Backbone as CSV, one residue per row, in Angstrom:
resi,resn,N_x,N_y,N_z,CA_x,CA_y,CA_z,C_x,C_y,C_z
1,UNK,-71.109,10.825,-32.704,-71.493,9.455,-33.030,-70.352,8.603,-33.280
2,UNK,-70.642,7.352,-33.234,-69.502,6.397,-33.405,-68.783,6.543,-34.731
3,UNK,-67.474,6.508,-34.677,-66.642,6.662,-35.789,-66.510,5.335,-36.654
4,UNK,-67.605,5.007,-37.357,-67.715,3.546,-37.913,-66.638,3.238,-38.924
5,UNK,-65.971,4.258,-39.535,-65.063,3.998,-40.562,-63.690,3.699,-39.923
6,UNK,-63.520,3.771,-38.595,-62.257,3.617,-37.926,-62.318,2.190,-37.261
7,UNK,-61.113,1.637,-37.060,-60.950,0.366,-36.346,-61.324,0.572,-34.957
8,UNK,-62.065,-0.420,-34.380,-62.399,-0.384,-32.966,-61.214,-0.690,-32.247
9,UNK,-61.053,-0.012,-31.026,-59.737,-0.164,-30.321,-59.975,-1.051,-29.051
10,UNK,-58.977,-1.885,-28.638,-58.950,-2.603,-27.379,-57.859,-1.865,-26.518
11,UNK,-58.303,-1.490,-25.320,-57.442,-0.729,-24.386,-57.336,-1.368,-23.097
12,UNK,-56.255,-2.010,-22.759,-56.016,-2.423,-21.378,-55.866,-1.334,-20.498
13,UNK,-56.473,-1.375,-19.284,-56.432,-0.310,-18.245,-55.625,-0.843,-17.093
14,UNK,-54.651,0.070,-16.697,-53.911,-0.269,-15.403,-54.262,0.759,-14.381
15,UNK,-54.932,0.357,-13.381,-55.138,1.152,-12.175,-53.876,1.041,-11.260
16,UNK,-53.211,2.149,-11.010,-51.974,2.111,-10.308,-52.114,2.853,-8.976
17,UNK,-51.641,2.204,-8.001,-51.558,2.678,-6.692,-50.198,2.403,-6.044
18,UNK,-49.633,3.426,-5.641,-48.208,3.257,-4.943,-47.279,2.516,-5.883
19,UNK,-47.366,2.859,-7.178,-46.453,2.312,-8.228,-46.751,0.777,-8.674
20,UNK,-47.833,0.235,-8.110,-48.237,-1.079,-8.508,-49.607,-1.142,-9.183
21,UNK,-49.736,-2.092,-10.063,-51.063,-2.250,-10.622,-52.061,-3.023,-9.756
22,UNK,-53.151,-2.501,-9.518,-54.168,-3.128,-8.610,-55.481,-3.246,-9.339
23,UNK,-56.311,-4.049,-8.751,-57.667,-4.242,-9.347,-58.632,-4.695,-8.282
24,UNK,-59.823,-4.228,-8.246,-60.845,-4.623,-7.295,-62.167,-4.842,-7.940
25,UNK,-63.213,-4.750,-7.181,-64.686,-4.885,-7.696,-65.374,-3.716,-7.087
26,UNK,-66.121,-2.944,-8.060,-66.787,-1.723,-7.709,-65.872,-0.775,-6.960
27,UNK,-64.539,-0.730,-7.429,-63.594,0.222,-6.951,-63.100,-0.174,-5.517
28,UNK,-63.399,-1.301,-4.999,-63.085,-1.708,-3.655,-62.272,-3.092,-3.688
29,UNK,-61.679,-3.300,-2.523,-61.018,-4.681,-2.355,-59.843,-4.844,-3.239
30,UNK,-58.998,-3.856,-3.316,-57.877,-3.857,-4.358,-56.849,-5.006,-4.171
31,UNK,-56.496,-5.689,-5.273,-55.464,-6.686,-5.267,-54.279,-6.273,-6.086
32,UNK,-53.077,-6.633,-5.598,-51.904,-6.445,-6.474,-51.858,-7.225,-7.699
33,UNK,-51.746,-6.661,-8.910,-51.628,-7.367,-10.168,-50.244,-7.356,-10.744
34,UNK,-49.391,-6.599,-10.246,-48.075,-6.660,-10.877,-47.426,-5.232,-11.238
35,UNK,-46.341,-5.214,-11.857,-45.571,-4.110,-12.256,-46.341,-3.434,-13.549
36,UNK,-46.751,-2.179,-13.444,-47.462,-1.644,-14.563,-46.669,-1.483,-15.816
37,UNK,-45.428,-1.222,-15.823,-44.650,-1.226,-17.009,-44.525,-2.469,-17.661
38,UNK,-44.170,-3.544,-16.908,-44.076,-4.840,-17.512,-45.411,-5.350,-18.107
39,UNK,-46.456,-5.052,-17.373,-47.848,-5.347,-17.931,-48.127,-4.619,-19.212
40,UNK,-47.789,-3.318,-19.183,-48.146,-2.539,-20.434,-47.272,-3.000,-21.606
41,UNK,-46.081,-3.375,-21.447,-45.293,-3.939,-22.464,-45.847,-5.219,-23.014
42,UNK,-46.333,-6.013,-22.097,-46.935,-7.372,-22.554,-48.193,-7.068,-23.363
43,UNK,-48.967,-6.096,-22.944,-50.177,-5.849,-23.715,-49.929,-5.226,-25.114
44,UNK,-48.825,-4.449,-25.089,-48.482,-3.950,-26.496,-48.108,-5.012,-27.293
45,UNK,-47.362,-6.017,-26.874,-46.947,-7.118,-27.631,-48.186,-7.979,-28.017
46,UNK,-49.230,-7.996,-27.279,-50.396,-8.743,-27.603,-51.262,-8.012,-28.649
47,UNK,-50.868,-6.826,-28.896,-51.689,-6.002,-29.986,-52.564,-4.880,-29.415
48,UNK,-52.312,-4.585,-28.166,-53.287,-3.508,-27.683,-53.083,-2.150,-28.427
49,UNK,-54.127,-1.460,-28.609,-54.077,-0.236,-29.464,-53.568,0.989,-28.588
50,UNK,-53.975,0.886,-27.405,-53.607,1.964,-26.435,-53.462,1.395,-25.103
51,UNK,-52.984,2.209,-24.201,-52.943,1.843,-22.777,-53.500,2.974,-22.035
52,UNK,-54.321,2.693,-20.909,-54.788,3.777,-20.035,-54.139,3.504,-18.687
53,UNK,-53.480,4.473,-18.156,-52.999,4.375,-16.716,-53.767,5.312,-15.797
54,UNK,-54.386,4.881,-14.755,-55.145,5.674,-13.889,-54.517,5.591,-12.457
55,UNK,-54.042,6.717,-12.019,-53.515,6.815,-10.551,-54.779,6.952,-9.716
56,UNK,-55.239,5.727,-9.190,-56.668,5.787,-8.689,-56.796,6.432,-7.299
57,UNK,-55.659,6.763,-6.633,-55.832,7.325,-5.292,-55.323,8.834,-5.291
58,UNK,-54.804,9.302,-6.474,-54.357,10.673,-6.466,-55.296,11.634,-6.095
59,UNK,-56.597,11.652,-6.636,-57.521,12.670,-6.330,-57.936,12.557,-4.911
60,UNK,-58.146,11.339,-4.439,-58.539,11.219,-3.040,-57.449,11.695,-2.023
61,UNK,-56.301,11.409,-2.401,-55.096,11.772,-1.553,-54.597,13.186,-1.826
62,UNK,-55.234,13.890,-2.802,-54.949,15.259,-3.164,-53.491,15.388,-3.448
63,UNK,-52.980,14.653,-4.475,-51.664,14.708,-4.920,-51.677,14.415,-6.452
64,UNK,-50.605,14.836,-7.038,-50.421,14.784,-8.538,-49.836,13.406,-8.863
65,UNK,-50.108,13.023,-10.143,-49.476,11.761,-10.603,-48.020,11.944,-10.682
66,UNK,-47.223,10.803,-10.452,-45.863,10.934,-10.471,-45.230,10.962,-11.896
67,UNK,-44.564,12.089,-12.070,-44.053,12.418,-13.461,-42.947,11.472,-13.857
68,UNK,-42.110,11.135,-12.914,-40.993,10.143,-13.227,-41.596,8.785,-13.779
69,UNK,-42.626,8.409,-13.135,-43.261,7.079,-13.432,-43.783,7.257,-14.891
70,UNK,-44.454,8.384,-15.293,-44.919,8.604,-16.577,-43.876,8.571,-17.679
71,UNK,-42.698,9.238,-17.245,-41.551,9.268,-18.081,-41.054,7.872,-18.384
72,UNK,-41.048,7.004,-17.338,-40.690,5.595,-17.505,-41.514,4.804,-18.496
73,UNK,-42.882,5.062,-18.377,-43.874,4.557,-19.286,-43.474,4.906,-20.706
74,UNK,-43.309,6.155,-20.843,-43.016,6.731,-22.353,-41.789,6.071,-22.868
75,UNK,-40.832,5.744,-22.094,-39.693,5.253,-22.574,-39.772,3.634,-23.060
76,UNK,-40.792,3.004,-22.497,-40.960,1.658,-22.725,-42.146,1.290,-23.708
77,UNK,-42.968,2.326,-23.992,-44.061,1.961,-24.891,-43.961,2.707,-26.206
78,UNK,-44.478,2.087,-27.297,-44.494,2.737,-28.596,-45.940,3.071,-29.046
79,UNK,-46.936,2.513,-28.246,-48.363,2.722,-28.654,-48.842,3.946,-27.754
80,UNK,-49.932,4.592,-28.120,-50.360,5.741,-27.278,-50.772,5.438,-25.872
81,UNK,-50.618,6.257,-24.838,-51.159,5.936,-23.615,-51.614,7.148,-23.006
82,UNK,-52.611,7.031,-22.217,-53.405,7.994,-21.521,-53.108,7.914,-20.052
83,UNK,-52.973,9.158,-19.400,-52.674,9.135,-17.942,-53.822,9.987,-17.248
84,UNK,-54.300,9.469,-16.100,-55.214,10.124,-15.346,-55.129,10.027,-13.900
85,UNK,-55.686,10.856,-13.073,-55.502,10.713,-11.630,-54.783,11.911,-11.132
86,UNK,-55.498,12.712,-10.309,-54.859,13.874,-9.677,-54.530,15.035,-10.654
87,UNK,-55.155,15.020,-11.758,-54.856,16.168,-12.713,-55.832,17.320,-12.425
88,UNK,-55.156,18.311,-11.793,-55.985,19.465,-11.249,-55.966,20.724,-11.939
89,UNK,-54.808,20.981,-12.668,-54.547,22.150,-13.273,-54.036,22.068,-14.794
90,UNK,-54.005,23.132,-15.512,-53.445,23.132,-16.804,-51.992,22.760,-16.744
91,UNK,-51.351,23.184,-15.703,-49.947,22.983,-15.536,-49.622,21.498,-15.299
92,UNK,-50.539,20.800,-14.650,-50.516,19.312,-14.503,-50.558,18.613,-15.781
93,UNK,-51.508,19.044,-16.650,-51.604,18.545,-18.008,-50.357,18.784,-18.864
94,UNK,-49.877,19.992,-18.737,-48.677,20.216,-19.594,-47.487,19.344,-19.157
95,UNK,-47.347,19.164,-17.783,-46.221,18.363,-17.271,-46.426,16.867,-17.670
96,UNK,-47.648,16.355,-17.743,-47.840,14.922,-18.129,-47.482,14.844,-19.563
97,UNK,-47.970,15.771,-20.415,-47.737,15.684,-21.805,-46.185,15.758,-22.112
98,UNK,-45.569,16.652,-21.439,-44.086,16.820,-21.649,-43.392,15.579,-21.086
99,UNK,-43.887,14.897,-20.149,-43.342,13.707,-19.673,-43.411,12.525,-20.547
100,UNK,-44.325,12.702,-21.558,-44.483,11.546,-22.547,-45.972,11.098,-22.804
101,UNK,-46.936,11.459,-21.947,-48.282,11.048,-22.155,-48.827,11.539,-23.524
102,UNK,-49.647,10.719,-24.185,-50.208,11.226,-25.375,-51.564,11.889,-25.058
103,UNK,-52.289,11.492,-24.034,-53.541,12.084,-23.707,-53.529,12.131,-22.160
104,UNK,-54.441,13.106,-21.749,-54.587,13.121,-20.247,-56.131,13.069,-19.957
105,UNK,-56.329,12.238,-18.926,-57.805,12.004,-18.528,-58.067,12.787,-17.289
106,UNK,-59.251,13.382,-17.300,-59.708,14.310,-16.157,-61.005,13.761,-15.628
107,UNK,-61.220,13.797,-14.364,-62.554,13.345,-13.864,-62.929,14.265,-12.801
108,UNK,-62.494,14.070,-11.544,-62.962,14.841,-10.354,-62.742,16.334,-10.607
109,UNK,-61.563,16.741,-11.022,-61.372,18.197,-11.177,-62.146,18.794,-12.230
110,UNK,-62.539,17.975,-13.352,-63.290,18.435,-14.422,-64.731,18.802,-13.883
111,UNK,-65.335,18.009,-12.972,-66.548,18.269,-12.371,-66.469,19.486,-11.534
112,UNK,-65.347,19.600,-10.761,-65.316,20.802,-9.808,-64.901,22.153,-10.525
113,UNK,-64.194,21.943,-11.666,-63.702,23.163,-12.461,-63.820,22.823,-13.883
114,UNK,-65.098,22.855,-14.539,-65.406,22.481,-15.856,-64.451,23.262,-16.821
115,UNK,-64.075,24.469,-16.475,-63.261,25.312,-17.418,-61.976,24.606,-17.728
116,UNK,-61.512,23.644,-16.884,-60.271,22.945,-17.180,-60.368,22.203,-18.436
117,UNK,-61.549,21.690,-18.849,-61.739,21.024,-20.029,-61.364,21.910,-21.259
118,UNK,-62.025,23.163,-21.226,-61.841,24.141,-22.255,-60.389,24.617,-22.329
119,UNK,-59.842,24.758,-21.194,-58.290,25.221,-21.121,-57.517,24.158,-21.850
120,UNK,-57.680,22.825,-21.569,-56.947,21.734,-22.264,-57.095,21.855,-23.732
121,UNK,-58.330,21.960,-24.143,-58.630,22.040,-25.600,-57.931,23.287,-26.284
122,UNK,-58.033,24.319,-25.533,-57.517,25.581,-26.161,-55.969,25.587,-26.231
123,UNK,-55.282,24.886,-25.199,-53.805,24.984,-25.207,-53.239,23.818,-25.878
124,UNK,-53.885,22.613,-25.912,-53.232,21.380,-26.425,-54.056,20.635,-27.528
125,UNK,-55.299,21.088,-27.632,-56.183,20.375,-28.557,-57.098,19.377,-27.935
126,UNK,-58.310,19.294,-28.437,-59.270,18.328,-27.758,-58.825,16.820,-27.916
127,UNK,-58.001,16.618,-28.882,-57.510,15.199,-29.006,-56.722,14.687,-27.766
128,UNK,-56.251,15.671,-27.015,-55.535,15.352,-25.789,-56.345,15.188,-24.589
129,UNK,-57.622,15.591,-24.679,-58.501,15.712,-23.511,-59.503,14.553,-23.423
130,UNK,-59.254,13.659,-22.492,-60.199,12.527,-22.266,-60.957,12.868,-20.999
131,UNK,-62.173,12.888,-21.048,-62.927,13.060,-19.762,-63.478,11.642,-19.349
132,UNK,-62.965,11.329,-18.149,-63.527,9.956,-17.546,-64.724,10.250,-16.789
133,UNK,-65.752,9.464,-17.083,-67.039,9.579,-16.281,-67.291,8.217,-15.624
134,UNK,-67.302,8.241,-14.284,-67.671,6.965,-13.545,-69.198,7.128,-13.165
135,UNK,-69.912,6.125,-13.705,-71.347,6.279,-13.645,-72.015,5.184,-12.746
136,UNK,-72.804,5.480,-11.817,-73.568,4.511,-10.988,-75.048,4.746,-11.106
137,UNK,-75.722,3.672,-11.366,-77.272,3.751,-11.413,-77.881,3.948,-10.066
138,UNK,-78.850,4.712,-9.894,-79.636,4.908,-8.686,-80.831,3.993,-8.648
139,UNK,-81.631,4.068,-7.596,-82.727,3.080,-7.565,-83.654,3.114,-8.642
140,UNK,-83.671,4.247,-9.432,-84.553,4.378,-10.553,-83.894,4.003,-11.858
141,UNK,-82.731,3.589,-11.728,-81.934,3.173,-13.043,-81.182,4.240,-13.757
142,UNK,-81.200,5.431,-13.142,-80.614,6.582,-13.795,-79.015,6.646,-13.424
143,UNK,-78.220,6.750,-14.360,-76.831,6.702,-14.049,-76.358,8.024,-13.768
144,UNK,-75.709,8.205,-12.453,-75.266,9.489,-11.870,-73.653,9.328,-11.868
145,UNK,-73.128,10.569,-11.776,-71.670,10.717,-11.873,-71.142,10.614,-10.485
146,UNK,-70.038,9.806,-10.325,-69.284,9.578,-9.180,-67.938,10.269,-9.397
147,UNK,-67.347,10.803,-8.326,-66.046,11.412,-8.266,-65.146,10.872,-7.142
148,UNK,-63.941,11.239,-7.101,-63.022,10.894,-6.058,-62.859,9.328,-5.967
149,UNK,-62.625,8.791,-7.109,-62.429,7.307,-7.154,-63.618,6.533,-6.723
150,UNK,-64.884,7.015,-7.022,-66.183,6.432,-6.617,-66.575,6.662,-5.278
151,UNK,-65.859,7.595,-4.547,-66.226,7.867,-3.107,-67.381,8.847,-2.944
152,UNK,-67.616,9.650,-3.878,-68.570,10.675,-3.831,-69.518,10.780,-5.012
153,UNK,-70.821,10.680,-4.641,-71.897,10.806,-5.756,-72.345,12.303,-5.883
154,UNK,-72.122,12.753,-7.184,-72.412,14.242,-7.355,-73.891,14.479,-7.581
155,UNK,-74.644,13.427,-7.927,-76.060,13.645,-8.267,-76.295,14.032,-9.582
156,UNK,-75.231,14.270,-10.367,-75.444,14.770,-11.800,-75.718,13.529,-12.584
157,UNK,-76.644,13.791,-13.570,-77.011,12.646,-14.577,-75.748,12.565,-15.539
158,UNK,-75.342,11.352,-15.670,-74.048,11.068,-16.325,-74.068,11.550,-17.769
159,UNK,-75.234,11.252,-18.553,-75.259,11.571,-19.958,-75.266,13.041,-20.036
160,UNK,-75.934,13.821,-19.238,-76.072,15.235,-19.272,-74.703,15.879,-19.107
161,UNK,-73.963,15.331,-18.164,-72.524,15.752,-17.948,-71.680,15.466,-19.086
162,UNK,-71.857,14.317,-19.795,-71.031,13.949,-20.981,-71.336,14.993,-22.075
163,UNK,-72.531,15.404,-22.266,-72.838,16.397,-23.297,-72.217,17.658,-22.996
164,UNK,-72.238,18.053,-21.737,-71.548,19.353,-21.329,-70.028,19.290,-21.582
165,UNK,-69.414,18.107,-21.234,-68.044,17.984,-21.506,-67.664,18.151,-22.908
166,UNK,-68.461,17.577,-23.828,-68.126,17.612,-25.344,-68.344,19.131,-25.732
167,UNK,-69.318,19.865,-25.197,-69.436,21.250,-25.487,-68.311,21.937,-25.072
168,UNK,-67.621,21.677,-23.876,-66.509,22.374,-23.312,-65.204,22.145,-24.036
169,UNK,-65.231,20.933,-24.839,-64.037,20.574,-25.570,-63.419,19.254,-25.388
170,UNK,-64.112,18.319,-24.726,-63.547,17.039,-24.511,-63.542,16.276,-25.896
171,UNK,-62.390,15.667,-26.103,-62.258,14.993,-27.412,-62.600,13.448,-27.345
172,UNK,-62.821,12.959,-26.202,-63.091,11.573,-25.964,-63.798,11.349,-24.567
173,UNK,-64.628,10.460,-24.474,-65.282,10.103,-23.145,-64.935,8.716,-22.775
174,UNK,-64.370,8.540,-21.585,-64.109,7.240,-21.002,-65.164,6.882,-20.059
175,UNK,-66.105,6.053,-20.314,-67.347,5.765,-19.580,-67.221,4.572,-18.855
176,UNK,-67.096,4.615,-17.506,-67.045,3.410,-16.669,-68.279,3.220,-15.873
177,UNK,-68.864,2.071,-16.038,-69.947,1.659,-15.168,-69.504,1.285,-13.864
178,UNK,-69.772,1.919,-12.849,-69.361,1.524,-11.444,-70.064,0.092,-11.047
179,UNK,-71.293,-0.010,-11.553,-72.015,-1.200,-11.170,-71.455,-2.430,-11.741
180,UNK,-70.720,-2.162,-12.891,-70.191,-3.413,-13.679,-68.625,-3.544,-13.300
181,UNK,-68.030,-2.525,-12.745,-66.621,-2.491,-12.640,-66.117,-3.856,-11.847
182,UNK,-65.232,-4.580,-12.557,-64.610,-5.735,-11.910,-65.425,-6.971,-11.694
183,UNK,-66.754,-6.886,-12.182,-67.665,-7.920,-12.015,-67.610,-9.038,-13.069
184,UNK,-66.922,-8.827,-14.192,-66.840,-9.640,-15.327,-68.219,-10.240,-15.674
185,UNK,-69.258,-9.286,-15.697,-70.658,-9.693,-16.094,-71.038,-9.137,-17.370
186,UNK,-70.204,-8.488,-18.142,-70.410,-7.822,-19.466,-70.659,-6.397,-19.269
187,UNK,-70.350,-5.624,-20.311,-70.540,-4.155,-20.278,-72.013,-3.800,-20.152
188,UNK,-72.150,-2.601,-19.658,-73.442,-2.062,-19.467,-73.855,-1.452,-20.879
189,UNK,-74.466,-2.408,-21.732,-74.685,-2.071,-23.125,-75.642,-0.885,-23.303
190,UNK,-76.686,-0.835,-22.434,-77.679,0.277,-22.580,-76.999,1.546,-22.211
191,UNK,-76.163,1.624,-21.347,-75.512,2.886,-20.838,-74.492,3.349,-21.971
192,UNK,-73.802,2.281,-22.477,-72.805,2.593,-23.556,-73.470,3.050,-24.791
193,UNK,-74.507,2.460,-25.209,-75.263,2.725,-26.424,-75.709,4.196,-26.380
194,UNK,-76.322,4.628,-25.170,-76.878,5.936,-24.996,-75.804,6.969,-25.315
195,UNK,-74.659,6.730,-24.708,-73.500,7.753,-24.984,-72.939,7.655,-26.453
196,UNK,-72.656,6.407,-26.958,-72.033,6.259,-28.146,-72.915,6.713,-29.427
197,UNK,-74.194,6.428,-29.174,-75.095,6.828,-30.293,-75.453,8.277,-30.272
198,UNK,-75.309,9.078,-29.304,-75.645,10.359,-29.168,-74.704,11.482,-28.970
199,UNK,-73.355,11.017,-28.905,-72.339,12.008,-28.655,-71.357,12.041,-29.943
200,UNK,-70.840,13.242,-30.331,-70.155,13.393,-31.553,-68.595,13.075,-31.371
201,UNK,-68.250,12.453,-30.226,-66.807,12.182,-29.981,-66.801,10.668,-29.652
202,UNK,-65.562,10.054,-29.843,-65.461,8.550,-29.474,-65.771,8.332,-27.998
203,UNK,-66.439,7.217,-27.730,-66.767,6.733,-26.436,-66.026,5.464,-26.079
204,UNK,-65.323,5.464,-25.073,-64.576,4.121,-24.654,-65.384,3.565,-23.449
205,UNK,-65.880,2.309,-23.756,-66.658,1.579,-22.794,-65.766,0.892,-21.863
206,UNK,-66.177,0.988,-20.490,-65.353,0.423,-19.462,-66.202,-0.205,-18.373
207,UNK,-65.885,-1.337,-17.771,-66.533,-1.873,-16.685,-67.332,-3.092,-17.014
208,UNK,-66.846,-4.219,-16.600,-67.649,-5.491,-16.805,-67.232,-6.453,-17.865
209,UNK,-66.044,-6.168,-18.580,-65.511,-7.156,-19.578,-65.478,-8.548,-18.986
210,UNK,-66.116,-9.402,-19.780,-66.104,-10.894,-19.277,-65.236,-11.788,-20.160
211,UNK,-65.570,-11.594,-21.571,-64.950,-12.507,-22.531,-64.943,-11.882,-23.875
212,UNK,-64.536,-12.529,-24.846,-64.623,-12.026,-26.255,-65.997,-11.541,-26.692
213,UNK,-66.981,-12.345,-26.148,-68.413,-11.937,-26.650,-68.819,-10.636,-26.031
214,UNK,-68.222,-10.279,-24.898,-68.564,-8.976,-24.284,-67.905,-7.855,-25.212
215,UNK,-66.956,-8.037,-25.870,-66.280,-6.994,-26.728,-67.136,-6.964,-28.065
216,UNK,-67.610,-8.154,-28.615,-68.423,-8.303,-29.788,-69.701,-7.370,-29.548
217,UNK,-70.282,-7.653,-28.374,-71.618,-7.071,-28.041,-71.432,-5.479,-27.874
218,UNK,-70.350,-5.071,-27.245,-70.205,-3.650,-26.937,-69.935,-2.859,-28.233
219,UNK,-69.271,-3.477,-29.184,-68.964,-2.855,-30.544,-70.237,-2.937,-31.492
220,UNK,-70.840,-4.184,-31.558,-71.915,-4.375,-32.549,-73.230,-3.892,-31.999
221,UNK,-73.586,-4.063,-30.700,-74.843,-3.634,-30.235,-74.838,-2.257,-29.650
222,UNK,-73.744,-1.840,-28.993,-73.745,-0.585,-28.224,-72.976,0.451,-28.918
223,UNK,-72.250,0.068,-30.038,-71.710,1.100,-30.960,-70.506,1.786,-30.372
224,UNK,-69.817,1.213,-29.352,-68.678,1.776,-28.771,-67.589,1.942,-29.752
225,UNK,-66.865,2.961,-29.555,-65.535,3.141,-30.443,-64.360,2.424,-29.899
226,UNK,-64.401,2.128,-28.590,-63.221,1.424,-27.980,-63.728,0.787,-26.744
227,UNK,-63.040,-0.219,-26.361,-63.501,-0.972,-25.112,-62.292,-1.159,-24.296
228,UNK,-62.454,-0.882,-22.976,-61.318,-0.902,-22.014,-61.576,-1.999,-21.059
229,UNK,-60.525,-2.739,-20.703,-60.700,-3.851,-19.639,-59.493,-3.964,-18.817
230,UNK,-59.620,-4.561,-17.686,-58.452,-4.722,-16.835,-58.337,-6.184,-16.322
231,UNK,-59.323,-6.623,-15.569,-59.310,-7.877,-14.896,-59.046,-9.070,-15.784
232,UNK,-59.722,-9.206,-16.913,-59.560,-10.384,-17.742,-58.191,-10.416,-18.431
233,UNK,-57.549,-9.302,-18.505,-56.116,-9.258,-19.117,-55.086,-9.512,-17.975
234,UNK,-55.386,-8.899,-16.760,-54.383,-9.050,-15.700,-54.318,-10.465,-15.183
235,UNK,-55.582,-11.149,-15.229,-55.546,-12.572,-14.683,-55.031,-13.514,-15.651
236,UNK,-54.818,-13.165,-16.912,-54.339,-14.037,-17.931,-55.377,-14.802,-18.591
237,UNK,-56.641,-14.738,-18.245,-57.587,-15.528,-18.896,-57.961,-15.242,-20.313
238,UNK,-57.595,-13.956,-20.774,-57.757,-13.605,-22.160,-56.576,-12.694,-22.618
239,UNK,-56.298,-12.791,-23.808,-55.238,-11.890,-24.437,-55.905,-10.835,-25.358
240,UNK,-55.282,-9.746,-25.601,-55.832,-8.818,-26.611,-55.864,-9.365,-27.911
241,UNK,-54.755,-10.121,-28.316,-54.694,-10.733,-29.617,-55.805,-11.798,-29.882
242,UNK,-56.108,-12.591,-28.947,-57.262,-13.603,-29.067,-58.626,-12.919,-29.163
243,UNK,-58.836,-11.808,-28.443,-60.131,-11.080,-28.479,-60.153,-10.433,-29.908
244,UNK,-59.124,-9.875,-30.459,-59.177,-9.168,-31.662,-59.416,-10.282,-32.791
245,UNK,-58.761,-11.382,-32.724,-59.085,-12.340,-33.767,-60.590,-12.752,-33.780
246,UNK,-61.305,-13.003,-32.722,-62.672,-13.252,-32.591,-63.420,-12.084,-33.186
247,UNK,-63.101,-10.770,-32.770,-63.795,-9.699,-33.344,-63.678,-9.585,-34.803
248,UNK,-62.522,-9.928,-35.382,-62.340,-9.922,-36.815,-63.167,-10.925,-37.464
249,UNK,-63.294,-12.061,-36.838,-64.131,-13.179,-37.374,-65.627,-12.786,-37.389
250,UNK,-65.963,-11.926,-36.382,-67.427,-11.431,-36.237,-67.691,-10.248,-37.117
251,UNK,-66.683,-9.800,-37.921,-66.889,-8.717,-38.726,-66.738,-7.319,-38.185
252,UNK,-65.994,-7.279,-36.980,-65.699,-5.956,-36.332,-64.364,-5.607,-36.736
253,UNK,-64.232,-4.438,-37.354,-63.005,-3.976,-37.938,-62.015,-3.588,-36.761
254,UNK,-60.855,-4.318,-36.663,-59.866,-4.042,-35.698,-58.493,-4.116,-36.333
255,UNK,-57.496,-3.546,-35.654,-56.140,-3.553,-36.079,-55.550,-4.878,-35.702
256,UNK,-55.099,-5.665,-36.718,-54.441,-6.984,-36.390,-52.998,-6.874,-36.541
257,UNK,-52.255,-7.274,-35.580,-50.767,-7.170,-35.659,-50.290,-8.173,-36.662
């Protein structure tokens, strides 16, 4: 369940392809948004609590995340950061953590090899293990799990998979609504609430952030522990600090720089 005694977190997400930050809608139509290191530093200065970096083509292209790039991130950031994309083995996890990542996000490979979640927990602790779940609603409104950057529908019910992930050792769930991704139409509050109210680990809401009200809603109505966004930060229409100020005014506990 939601950790109500803790500050809610704002987490900018940088989808990285070929060393550049990109963003699209529903995982498609990617646009170049700039240098990931410079963007991450700017978000840290704005008051971001954490940063998530996702190498969005690693699993599809069957390659590992670039370790030198992760080392560069670690040298430039003082806030925690999570890295995901192409994490296939416990050795990949160890290499990313040694390169400076604070947490590692697994998605496609966790579905294919669920034991990887337990292996991460056993060797490094559940606090290092973030399971990313990309969920897309079917014609009946049931959220199903996508893998390979949204390219493959597994047919698994997203919430059932999340419960299994927690049982296996996941310390956090990064829940992305495929239907909302990049649309700036607000978070999928019903989906987030189902996860955040029924899972014993923190849930990060992702997909659809529109404005400060979106964050107020996802924290107060859906009980998310953290909210992740990309487009509204990358295009400069909103800053982390401005959103936190409004959250504070609305009675949502956040860390103010």
